[in-house]
N, C-alpha and C positions, 0 to 999 in steps of 0.2 A: 451624755446628760440630753433630757425632756424638756426645757425648756420651757411653760407656760401650761404643761400638762398637763393632766388631773391625775393622780391614779387610774390604771389601768380597769376597765370588767367591771368594776362592784356599782358602777353608773349603767351599766349594757353600751359603755363606748370604751374600744373603738369594736366589740360586739359584745352581745345579749350573751352572756352563756343563762341558760334555764336552772330550777333546779334540780334537775336531775345529773346535769355536767355540771352542776358545782361538790353534786353528792360521787359523782367518778374522781375527778379533780382532790377531792380529801379523801376519799379510800386508792388511790393511785398515792399518794403522799407517804400515807399508814401503811402502805402494801413494800414501796419501796424505801422503807427504813427497816424492814420486820427485815424483807429481804438479804439484805447488808448484814446485819446480824449473820442471818443465817446460810448463807453461800462457807461454807468454809473452805476457802481457797486462797492460803496462806503467800506461796510463793509466786514470784513473777510470771509470763506472766498473765497469769489466772486470775490475779488477784484483782487487776485493773477491772474485771467484769463484775463484779457486784459494784463497784463505784461507776464504770457506766450508765449500771441498770441504774442504780440509783439517782443520780443527776435524768436517764431520759426520760427516764417512765413517766415520773410526770410531766415532764416535757411533751413528749407524745399525747396522753391524754388531756391537757388542756387545749392540744393542736386536738385533740379528734372532736374537742367540742366547740372546740368556737369554729368549725369551718374550716378545718387545715387554713390554718393565719398563721405565721409565724409570734413566737410569742411576745406581746407589747410588753412584759413586763421585762426587757432588753430594750440598751436604746445606743448609739453608734458607740464605739470605743475610740472616744479623746482624746490630749493630752492633758486638758483641762480633767477628765475622768480619772483621766491616770493619774492624778496627781492630786486630784481628792480623796481619789480613796484611798494610796498613800498614807496620803492623811490622820483619812478616820483611821487606819490601820497601827497607827502613831497614836490617838490617842484611846483607842479599846487595850495597846497594852500599858499605859498610863492608865488608865481609868482602872483594870484589873491588878497593878503592882500597888495600888493603892486601897482595895477594896480586902486582893490575895489574904498580909497579911491579919488585917479583924479575923477573918473566919478563921486562920489559920488559929488563931489564938482563946477562938471562943467555941470554934468546931468541932477544928483539923479535917484537913487535905488530904487526897491519896493523888500521889503522881500518875503524871498519864503513862501508859506503857508501852506509849511510843515512843516517848523522847528517852526514856529509861534503855528499849532499843536501838537507839540511834547511838548509845555510847559507842558503842563495840559495833557500827556497821561500819561495811566498807565500802570507799566512793562511788562502784555502779549502783551498790544498795539504794544509796544516801539516791543519785539522779532516780532510780526508780518510786522508790521512795516517795520527791516529788511531785513524779510525775504524774504517780496517783493521786498523790492528797490534793493538786492541782483539780483534775477534777473531780474529785467528792467535795472538794470547798465549797466551788459553783454548784455542785449538788443538795450543797446542808445552808445555798440563800434561797436556793429553790425549794426545798421543801420550807422554807418559814413564809418569805413572800407569798405562798401564795395559799396556804394560813389563813392570811392578815391579810388579804383581797378578800377571800373569804368571807371571812366571821365581818366584816365592816358588808358585805355585801348583803347578810341576813340583816346585817343588825337595819339599815337605814333603811334597805329592799323589803323588807318580812317586816322589820321589829320596827319600823317606825322610826325610829330612834337620827338623831337629828349626824350629822355627818362626822363635828367633832366624836361626840361622845359614842360613836358606832370605831371611828378612830382610833382613840383610849381603849376601847374592849378589845378590838381587833392587836394591838400593840401585846395587850397583857398577852392577851389567848398564848399570838406567837409564839410573846418569848419563855413563857413560860412549857408552851412543847419544844420547844428547842433547850430549854434546861433539863428536860425531861429527858428528851433523845440522847444526852449523856453520861443521863447515869450509870446505865451498867461500863461507859467509859474510866469512872472517876468512885470505883467499887459503891457504890448507891448513897452516895452522902450529895445531902437536897439539900442543906444549907452551900453546899462547895456549888453545886449547878445551878441554883436557882438564886444566889448573891454574886459568886465572878462571873459564871460563864450568863447567868443573867441580865448581868450588866457590860459588859462586852456585845452580849447582843443587839443590847438598846443599844450600843454608838453605829452597829452595822445597821439597822433598820433604821434608825434616823440619819443614815446616810442614804438607804436606799429612798425613804420617803423625801428627802430632799431632793434629791436628782431621777428620780422616778425612772433608775436606772439602774439593773444585778448587775452590770458587771461590773460598777464602780462600788456597789458594795461589798462585789467576789474579790475584790481587787486586794478589799479593807480588811477582806477574814482572810485572805492568804497572806498579804503583807504580817498580818500576824499571826500567827500558827506555823507563817516560816520563820518567821524569826525567834518562838521559842526552838521548832525543832534546828534550825541551824545552829543555834546556842548550843544545846544538850550534843548536838555533835559537834561538836568545839570543844566545849569541856572535856570531852567525852577522847582527843585527841589531842588532848596534850602532852607535850611530850614533860617524859617524866624521868627526872635527874637517873642515872643511875650509883651517883654514889661515888 
């Protein structure tokens, strides 16, 4: 947690990123997502490569345009931050359970293919799956928060909007971007991605805005998704009576 610190980059602190620099960062976010979709590496250890590229490419671009300084979107990992992350992860689960049935009734929902595959996955495969998703979920936070900061910079530095108005616009844009990234996973169900995934994203984004620490929102994200994954794994491996 970075107590008392403002959000980084948008106002020129700790580094003033140029317009060209922001363009490079945003392009790296989009490219990272496209590479994640395009690299057909389904088996370990090769399937770790897309997750590493997805997470690392935008961070590399950010460091390149900010004078190779450490990414200011991260803060120190503390016990308080871990507790806040786990608490926020619980909130995302509660919110999803509240919104999910309504969306399912009105629009229908698609299952997460990963959750389906976990039902028949062995223990070693589960461990490798969780290790890979650990990396990828941090990447999902990176490619959500960097656009938020970029839009906030654009609104306040180039469009003359107030910080509050710019932040609202940035949250809306980054939430819709996050929802759009999940469209291929959920059979292009727009309502599901915007309403269910988007509502969870709002909790994760608020976690970052409150702490200014991507580790905390990443912990929340991992806690949310791993709960889904481990539940699917557990249900698929329940002992079945033989009669």
